[in-house]
Steps between C-alpha positions, in 0.01 A plus 500: 500500500609852431553695817287812511716811474508709815405867459821582690732329252728714287795445273838586652848527358822458697735796457785374283716814506572659834722756326209628292258488794735705720531770236123523463468523879745791515253687284190382682644588843615837365859441617715809457863509380714323760204305638428138424352168603634177648363151443574181691472272197454123483433346160523176305772433243333325210698212350797506739644162589705646786869515586713633786388862446156450339181341626142527378453780755633849425501725808613859468498837672375713211499877471409774254592870530379794294764719332514792260554432132840675511612253768480207259881472488783258570605719795156460659519124448847481656395716793219277617688174423779629725244564776355151463845342516581693820183360657618146413851549643361669813277193548803271475686704763200487734437127460863392537537714812180367656534138381873425452439124514351518150856490371672162484826604665711229340351548156727666242232767441471597869680831453305605191285812515298684240690792342380842616509633146312363199654506152292621205547324165293516184388172347711590196812551716437169673460324165829645372681426827421126488426429131547123515262436788125444519271742684513348849866407465605858418282635780672259740841607369401865551385459862818308578704791362298792640312352796165664423374636170204675344458411134349795313295441188296179490295442186689626194725259304876547497678706232636183338150359464520271804179459700416739785653430841145420604169521315266755657140595440470812283236659726682522834846658506684719255764251379763775510416588861454168677709219642572235764690502829721192538769386738697183569334264745756409769408129500407420141764743363257563215325814374214583734234732360323711761299763319370600157418866476479791262350824383173425327426551132379829359311529170820511292676202658180293512438552130862411413490184712165385364627550146821308574303205635245522215221551755344825382159330517529544879503878460121491505483334842380736778828522694720535192266761355514699825882504492513597133260786566699616809208439735700315770765637741872474424653269758762249596444174682608145558497208738751365751477122528416413863615137499804585284603763755447257789712241319781752473484646850439170681752325274285210388580306185141438390188718482302213652681558831331839544172451312227238481500411132375197309764247407503157339568210739829431324607863552446462876711184498780656296505802731516284812785297351685831448443603861223751418192497723209628288189628678237239402164589351372149569603169660783359289622143525880516524 
């Protein structure tokens, strides 16, 4: 039998782009220049099989701040990335002072600390610096050399025709004014991405990015149309990965040690064999 439809039923859609939603909310809340919003975000990663830094759960501290159009510059980007990095290093100082037992004293990485300064590199510079390496390999080589880096310019292909450092949606950041914060994880000794952030698209950069991706049909969508017609605030924003930050500051080798994710039984067994105690989401026969 067909169930009778309730008069209270309605169709709902899960927000798929927090970046777009935050920008719309800046306008709706009438945020002034220098004001912004913060979101404690938990979402689902579609299609992720999971590894030591990824689970099906993405948890972030997200923010969005209104700026003037003339502040859409590299200097503005560097200024707030520097502030974010200082927050991270201040957190490390606080945690290691309050909980010194986090550090394995006999471990070769016991004396390692995050650098107080972050190095800015463009994706093109990184590509030219390590031309024979793949994306993650050159990022790992860079954090080993510099300690902590911010890669500027995610989305455009390289000058030699190589693919972009990372593919990005055309409707979020300006690909000339965005990037990722990465450092070397003290235990895995691998590149550890903490935050993706950037100055958001204006009408000019959105049109160029849509054309590059052959997606001009999206220009008629409500959000895209609003940006192209300059109806939304200029802003910058991003998200700091909560579990990624905890991994770094608590010095755990797997994201499943600080977050309840969903893992295959065999993944639990492999982790246990490696001495990693994952937080279980269910009873697992070991």
